N, C-alpha and C positions, 0 to 999 in steps of 0.2 A: 756150934751148939750153945756156947756161952752167950753169944750175941742174941740168939733166939730166947734163951732162958731169961735174960735180963728183961726181955719184952714179953715174958710170960707165954711164949709160944703162940701168941695171938696174931695169926697171919692176917686176919681182917683188920685189926688195929694197925699193924705195921703197914698194910696197904694204904691206909689213910694218910700216911706220911707224904709230904710234898714230894713229887717225883724226883726233882733234882737233889733233894736232901737224902731220900732213900738211896738213890744211885750212888751218891758220895759215901754214904754209910757202908753200902755193900762193897764198893771199891776199896774201902779202907781195911776190909777183912783180908787176912792172909789167904792167898791162892785164888781170890776172886778178881777176874779181869773184866773188861768191858762187856764182852759177849755173855759171860755168865751172869753178871749183874743185871744186864738187860733181859736175859732169859728168865731170871728169877722174878724180875718186876712184871714181866708179861704173863708168865704162867703160874707163879706162886702168889704174888701179891696183887694180881689183877690190875695192873697199870699198863694201859696201851703204850707201846713204844716200838720203834723199829730196831730190829736186830741186824746189824750190818756184818754178818758172818761171812765166811769165805764163799759160800753159795751165793749170797746176795751180791758180794763184790764182783764175782765172776759174771753172774747174770747181768748186772747193771753195766758192766764193762762191755759185754756183747751187745747191749742195747744202746750203746753210745754214751754211757756215763762212767768212764773209767775213774777209779779211785785207788790209791795205793794203800790207804790205811782204813782201819775200822772207823775211826773217828771222822775221817773225811766224808765217808758215805753216810754215816749216822747223822751228821750235821745237815746233809742235803735233804733229809726226809723228816723234818720236825713235825709235819702235819699228821703223821701216823699217831702221835700222842693225843690227837683230838678225835680219833676214830673210836667207834664202839669197840669194846674189849674183844668181842668175838671176831670182829672184822680184822683187827690187828693180829690176833692169834692165827686166823685163817691165812692172812697174807703171808706171815712168816712160814706157816706150814706148807703153803703152795710153793713158795720159793725153795724151801728145803727139799720137798718132793721132786721138784724140777731138777734141782742140783744133784740129787742122788742118781738120776737117770741120764741127765745130759751133762757129761763131764768134760767133753772136748769141744773145741770150736766146730769141728766137722759134724759132731752130733747136733750142735745148736743149729747149724745151717740146714739140717733136715727136720728141725722141730717146727711146731706151729708158730713160734715166735721169730723164725728166720726172716730177716729183712726189715724187722721193725726197729724203730729208734725212739728213745724217750727224749722229751724236751723238758728237763727239770730247770726250775729257776735256780740261779746261783746264789 
């Protein structure tokens, strides 16, 4: 709250901060990790970004893009930051909804995405 107070609780003005700067400022706050910082940027400060949460890492692994860490997958999808805000928010929402219903590999094999593979640039 003190961080917001210093910024006069002006979420719009905070959202105008350069994305990399805002992300670093958020990460410097106690208790804010990468996922929370990116979720805040996406949903509170209206900055398109990819959230490489557990649902995303699991889904992308099943789609042929396995990654071990948040940062590894986050770096693979920088283009999401260039998307329209509503598209980036919907993308994350769709991944999370999928992840809440498809939790195991056998469930994935019965899903509409079964058999598909992604080809991401490295």
